[in-house]
N, C-alpha and C positions, 0 to 999 in steps of 0.2 A: 504494500500500500504506500502510495506516495502522496505528496501534497496535491499533485495534478490529478490523481485518481483515488479520491477518498473512498469510493465504493469498490475498489479492487478486491477487497476481501470477499466480496460476494461471488467472485469467480473461483474462490478457493473451496475445493470439495470438503475440506476439513473445518470450515468456518461454521459454528453452530447457529445457523440462521433460522431454524424452524422450532416453533413451540410444539409441545406435545400434541395439542389439538390440531394444529396445522399438519404435523407429521402424520398423525392418524388419518386425517382427511386425505392427504396425498396418497397414502398407502391403501386407503379403503378399508381400514381396520379400526380398532378401538384403542383408546389410551391404555386399557388393561393389557392388550397384547404387547404394547411397547414396554409396559412395566414388566411383563413376564419375560421378555427377551433380555431386559436389563437385569432382572434377578438371576437369569441363567448365565449372565456375564458374557452374552454375545456382543452387546454394545454397552458402552457406559456414556450416557449423555452428560454433557457439561451442565452446570447449574448457573442460572442467572444470579445476580446479587440478591434477589428475592427468594432464591431456592428453587425456582422453576426449571424443569428439564428443558434443554435446548439440544436439537439434533442437527447434524451436518448432512450434506448430500451423500457423503460416503456412508454414513450410518444408515441413511434411508435405503441405500442400495442393498446393504446387508439385511436390513429388516424386510425388504421386499423379497429377498431370497428365502428368508425364514417363512414369510407368509405363503410363498409358493409351496413350500414343503408341507406346511400345516394344512393348506387347502387340499393337498393330496392325501391327507389323513395321517400325517406324521405328528406325534405329540410334540408340543412346543419344546420341551427339554431335549428330545431326540433331534429335532430339527436344528436346534442351536449347536448341538454336539457335531452333527453332520457338517455344518458350515465351518465350524472351527477346524475339523479334520480336513476338509477340502482345502482350506487356507493353508494349513500346515503342509499338506501334500504339494500344493503349488509352490510353496517356498522351498521345500526340499528338492523339487525338480529343478528349480532355478539354480539352486546351489550346486547340484550335481552337474548341470550343464556348464556352469562357470568353471568347475573343477576339471571337466573333461577338455575344455579348450586348451589350456596350457599343456596338458598331457598329449593331446593330439598334435600340437605344434612341435613338441619335443620329439615325438615319434617321426614326424615328417622330416625334421632336420637330420635325425640320425640315419634315416633311410636314404637321404640325398647324397 
């Protein structure tokens, strides 16, 4: 955010721009659903000075994935665990790919 662009933070996916009511409306769910995924530690909303929950676009994307699984019949707690495991798998695959690149370069240099 700069003096020329005071609203630049709104382009930030991590900026907590949405109230619980607005987030629930966007997701087509209830505030209770958002509280439930918060209790399951899938997302941790930031709190305003008054103590109200505030959600970012990134958190809404995660919540939308949880809602998708719940709509398919998965219990909330299980949906949250699935999403956490999916995220861990993606991270592990990225790390593995990064570790393979130097090894592949070393092999190609030794074969040359």
